[in-house]
VEXDOLUM-704720 format. One record per residue (C-alpha): residue number from 1; residue in three letters; x, y, z. Coordinates in nm, 3 decimals, always signed. Layout:
BEGIN
<pt NUM; ala; <X; Y; Z>>
...
This chain:
BEGIN
<pt 1; met; <+10.304; +6.245; -14.948>>
<pt 2; asp; <+10.416; +6.570; -15.110>>
<pt 3; ala; <+10.430; +6.785; -14.799>>
<pt 4; tyr; <+10.438; +7.111; -15.003>>
<pt 5; leu; <+10.118; +7.038; -15.184>>
<pt 6; gly; <+9.957; +6.811; -14.927>>
<pt 7; glu; <+9.901; +6.547; -15.199>>
<pt 8; arg; <+9.949; +6.174; -15.187>>
<pt 9; arg; <+10.060; +6.039; -15.526>>
<pt 10; ile; <+9.971; +5.679; -15.625>>
<pt 11; asn; <+10.133; +5.542; -15.935>>
<pt 12; ile; <+9.926; +5.304; -16.146>>
<pt 13; val; <+10.131; +5.061; -16.348>>
<pt 14; gln; <+10.032; +4.819; -16.631>>
<pt 15; gly; <+9.751; +4.595; -16.535>>
<pt 16; glu; <+9.631; +4.804; -16.250>>
<pt 17; gln; <+9.325; +5.019; -16.175>>
<pt 18; arg; <+9.242; +5.228; -15.872>>
<pt 19; val; <+8.938; +5.417; -15.748>>
<pt 20; glu; <+8.965; +5.694; -15.495>>
<pt 21; ser; <+8.752; +5.955; -15.319>>
<pt 22; asp; <+9.022; +6.110; -15.105>>
<pt 23; pro; <+9.075; +6.475; -15.210>>
<pt 24; ser; <+9.446; +6.451; -15.123>>
<pt 25; val; <+9.517; +6.169; -15.381>>
<pt 26; val; <+9.665; +6.216; -15.723>>
<pt 27; leu; <+9.679; +5.912; -15.945>>
<pt 28; thr; <+9.972; +5.910; -16.177>>
<pt 29; thr; <+10.112; +5.692; -16.459>>
<pt 30; ile; <+10.351; +5.694; -16.754>>
<pt 31; leu; <+10.221; +5.572; -17.087>>
<pt 32; gly; <+10.361; +5.487; -17.426>>
<pt 33; ser; <+10.132; +5.262; -17.641>>
<pt 34; cys; <+9.930; +5.170; -17.331>>
<pt 35; val; <+9.610; +5.363; -17.256>>
<pt 36; ser; <+9.471; +5.493; -16.932>>
<pt 37; ala; <+9.106; +5.576; -16.885>>
<pt 38; cys; <+9.039; +5.839; -16.612>>
<pt 39; leu; <+8.673; +5.828; -16.510>>
<pt 40; cys; <+8.508; +6.061; -16.265>>
<pt 41; asp; <+8.170; +6.132; -16.104>>
<pt 42; ala; <+8.254; +6.481; -15.979>>
<pt 43; glu; <+7.915; +6.520; -15.806>>
<pt 44; ala; <+7.988; +6.208; -15.594>>
<pt 45; gly; <+8.348; +6.307; -15.562>>
<pt 46; ile; <+8.489; +5.981; -15.684>>
<pt 47; gly; <+8.700; +5.876; -15.966>>
<pt 48; gly; <+8.956; +5.625; -16.092>>
<pt 49; met; <+9.224; +5.537; -16.336>>
<pt 50; asn; <+9.341; +5.220; -16.512>>
<pt 51; his; <+9.641; +5.140; -16.732>>
<pt 52; phe; <+9.610; +4.863; -16.996>>
<pt 53; leu; <+9.867; +4.716; -17.235>>
<pt 54; leu; <+9.647; +4.551; -17.498>>
<pt 55; pro; <+9.277; +4.589; -17.605>>
<pt 56; gly; <+9.193; +4.228; -17.550>>
<pt 57; glu; <+8.853; +4.235; -17.728>>
<pt 58; asp; <+8.892; +3.868; -17.823>>
<pt 59; val; <+9.004; +3.751; -17.475>>
<pt 60; glu; <+8.697; +3.545; -17.431>>
<pt 61; ser; <+8.787; +3.332; -17.745>>
<pt 62; arg; <+9.132; +3.256; -17.614>>
<pt 63; pro; <+9.223; +2.960; -17.391>>
<pt 64; ala; <+9.200; +3.025; -17.023>>
<pt 65; ser; <+9.489; +3.235; -16.904>>
<pt 66; ser; <+9.620; +3.340; -16.567>>
<pt 67; ala; <+9.469; +3.625; -16.377>>
<pt 68; leu; <+9.798; +3.824; -16.423>>
<pt 69; ala; <+9.778; +3.791; -16.807>>
<pt 70; thr; <+9.413; +3.891; -16.806>>
<pt 71; gln; <+9.484; +4.208; -16.616>>
<pt 72; arg; <+9.684; +4.343; -16.906>>
<pt 73; tyr; <+9.378; +4.374; -17.123>>
<pt 74; gly; <+9.153; +4.679; -17.164>>
<pt 75; val; <+8.843; +4.468; -17.188>>
<pt 76; his; <+8.906; +4.348; -16.832>>
<pt 77; leu; <+9.040; +4.668; -16.679>>
<pt 78; met; <+8.767; +4.887; -16.819>>
<pt 79; glu; <+8.500; +4.664; -16.672>>
<pt 80; leu; <+8.682; +4.655; -16.339>>
<pt 81; leu; <+8.713; +5.030; -16.325>>
<pt 82; val; <+8.342; +5.108; -16.411>>
<pt 83; asn; <+8.222; +4.844; -16.165>>
<pt 84; ala; <+8.454; +4.969; -15.883>>
<pt 85; leu; <+8.322; +5.320; -15.933>>
<pt 86; leu; <+7.962; +5.215; -15.922>>
<pt 87; lys; <+8.027; +4.998; -15.613>>
<pt 88; lys; <+8.179; +5.308; -15.435>>
<pt 89; gly; <+7.874; +5.526; -15.506>>
<pt 90; ala; <+7.938; +5.680; -15.846>>
<pt 91; ser; <+7.638; +5.709; -16.085>>
<pt 92; arg; <+7.673; +5.574; -16.428>>
<pt 93; ser; <+7.472; +5.867; -16.572>>
<pt 94; arg; <+7.731; +6.114; -16.428>>
<pt 95; leu; <+8.051; +5.934; -16.526>>
<pt 96; gln; <+8.280; +6.124; -16.763>>
<pt 97; ala; <+8.599; +6.000; -16.918>>
<pt 98; lys; <+8.944; +6.131; -17.021>>
<pt 99; leu; <+9.161; +5.902; -17.226>>
<pt 100; phe; <+9.537; +5.916; -17.252>>
<pt 101; gly; <+9.810; +5.724; -17.431>>
<pt 102; gly; <+9.804; +5.505; -17.742>>
<pt 103; ala; <+10.126; +5.651; -17.887>>
<pt 104; arg; <+10.299; +5.487; -18.180>>
<pt 105; met; <+10.628; +5.411; -18.011>>
<pt 106; ile; <+10.799; +5.198; -18.280>>
<pt 107; arg; <+10.765; +5.272; -18.653>>
<pt 108; gly; <+10.728; +4.973; -18.877>>
<pt 109; leu; <+10.549; +4.743; -18.633>>
<pt 110; thr; <+10.182; +4.696; -18.567>>
<pt 111; asp; <+10.042; +5.022; -18.415>>
<pt 112; ile; <+9.917; +4.870; -18.090>>
<pt 113; gly; <+9.875; +5.224; -17.951>>
<pt 114; asp; <+9.610; +5.301; -18.218>>
<pt 115; lys; <+9.437; +4.967; -18.144>>
<pt 116; asn; <+9.430; +5.049; -17.767>>
<pt 117; ala; <+9.291; +5.399; -17.839>>
<pt 118; ile; <+9.025; +5.261; -18.081>>
<pt 119; phe; <+8.916; +4.998; -17.816>>
<pt 120; ala; <+8.890; +5.249; -17.535>>
<pt 121; glu; <+8.684; +5.500; -17.741>>
<pt 122; lys; <+8.459; +5.214; -17.864>>
<pt 123; phe; <+8.408; +5.071; -17.508>>
<pt 124; leu; <+8.312; +5.407; -17.368>>
<pt 125; arg; <+8.069; +5.478; -17.650>>
<pt 126; ala; <+7.905; +5.144; -17.598>>
<pt 127; glu; <+7.871; +5.215; -17.221>>
<pt 128; gly; <+7.732; +5.560; -17.281>>
<pt 129; ile; <+8.012; +5.729; -17.093>>
<pt 130; pro; <+8.112; +6.063; -17.263>>
<pt 131; ile; <+8.473; +6.135; -17.337>>
<pt 132; val; <+8.531; +6.491; -17.225>>
<pt 133; gly; <+8.904; +6.517; -17.267>>
<pt 134; gly; <+9.242; +6.355; -17.286>>
<pt 135; ser; <+9.507; +6.294; -17.547>>
<pt 136; leu; <+9.542; +5.986; -17.764>>
<pt 137; arg; <+9.789; +5.862; -18.025>>
<pt 138; gly; <+10.093; +6.061; -18.143>>
<pt 139; asp; <+10.463; +5.967; -18.122>>
<pt 140; phe; <+10.556; +6.039; -17.769>>
<pt 141; gly; <+10.505; +5.887; -17.425>>
<pt 142; arg; <+10.312; +6.079; -17.158>>
<pt 143; arg; <+10.321; +6.135; -16.788>>
<pt 144; ile; <+9.963; +6.166; -16.656>>
<pt 145; gln; <+9.834; +6.309; -16.333>>
<pt 146; phe; <+9.468; +6.267; -16.241>>
<pt 147; trp; <+9.281; +6.407; -15.949>>
<pt 148; pro; <+8.995; +6.159; -15.912>>
<pt 149; val; <+8.771; +6.368; -15.685>>
<pt 150; asn; <+8.716; +6.642; -15.937>>
<pt 151; gly; <+8.831; +6.488; -16.270>>
<pt 152; arg; <+9.115; +6.734; -16.327>>
<pt 153; ala; <+9.400; +6.590; -16.534>>
<pt 154; arg; <+9.740; +6.710; -16.642>>
<pt 155; gln; <+9.963; +6.563; -16.916>>
<pt 156; ser; <+10.337; +6.605; -16.976>>
<pt 157; leu; <+10.474; +6.471; -17.305>>
<pt 158; leu; <+10.801; +6.289; -17.276>>
<pt 159; asp; <+11.077; +6.423; -17.506>>
<pt 160; ser; <+11.299; +6.172; -17.698>>
<pt 161; glu; <+11.565; +6.169; -17.422>>
<pt 162; lys; <+11.305; +6.053; -17.162>>
<pt 163; gln; <+11.168; +5.777; -17.397>>
<pt 164; ser; <+11.428; +5.539; -17.236>>
<pt 165; ile; <+11.199; +5.528; -16.928>>
<pt 166; phe; <+10.990; +5.272; -17.108>>
<pt 167; gln; <+11.267; +5.016; -17.119>>
<pt 168; glu; <+11.310; +5.060; -16.739>>
<pt 169; glu; <+10.932; +5.062; -16.664>>
<pt 170; arg; <+10.897; +4.710; -16.799>>
<pt 171; arg; <+11.136; +4.587; -16.527>>
<pt 172; ile; <+10.991; +4.773; -16.231>>
<pt 173; val; <+10.811; +4.559; -15.981>>
<pt 174; ala; <+10.557; +4.751; -15.778>>
<pt 175; lys; <+10.672; +4.747; -15.415>>
<pt 176; pro; <+10.581; +4.970; -15.121>>
<pt 177; ala; <+10.835; +5.241; -15.079>>
<pt 178; ala; <+11.072; +5.194; -14.791>>
<pt 179; ala; <+11.121; +5.476; -14.544>>
<pt 180; gly; <+11.365; +5.733; -14.679>>
<pt 181; ser; <+11.341; +5.602; -15.035>>
<pt 182; val; <+11.297; +5.835; -15.336>>
<pt 183; glu; <+11.001; +5.801; -15.581>>
<pt 184; leu; <+11.121; +5.852; -15.937>>
<pt 185; phe; <+10.785; +5.919; -16.098>>
């Protein structure tokens, strides 16, 4: 908990999604080519964020895979996020979205960031959920903060010196913080 602001920050890593209605919660993540959808029903005071690595539109045509592998895909995480919001009392007709991420992190390779961005936009259009903000594509990673109760979002672009965070982020295993530890996000 950030005592000064009275906020509790929850970091969302690859393959996760979270829905919250607690006004003291701020959902955070760091994105490169990954995309996060931030959805909110401000009237109900509930929102959520996901963080996906790959679009996964053709996941159904692939051989059965582990639950862990499936969680990397946008097709899975977008469904989970929408369904979790509806289950907690959000109304589909009031949901609004902000999309972030989808950067082109490495020139000369497949632009997975653009594929992720296209998938997220297409998914939300098909679901009838308006995209009211965000920031997709580009060449830099982003740090995102999202207040799920009211839909407010803040983005900080990472400069080239901070891009090394992505090499470290892949090795981080989500563990509860021990007493006295420091959160580096």
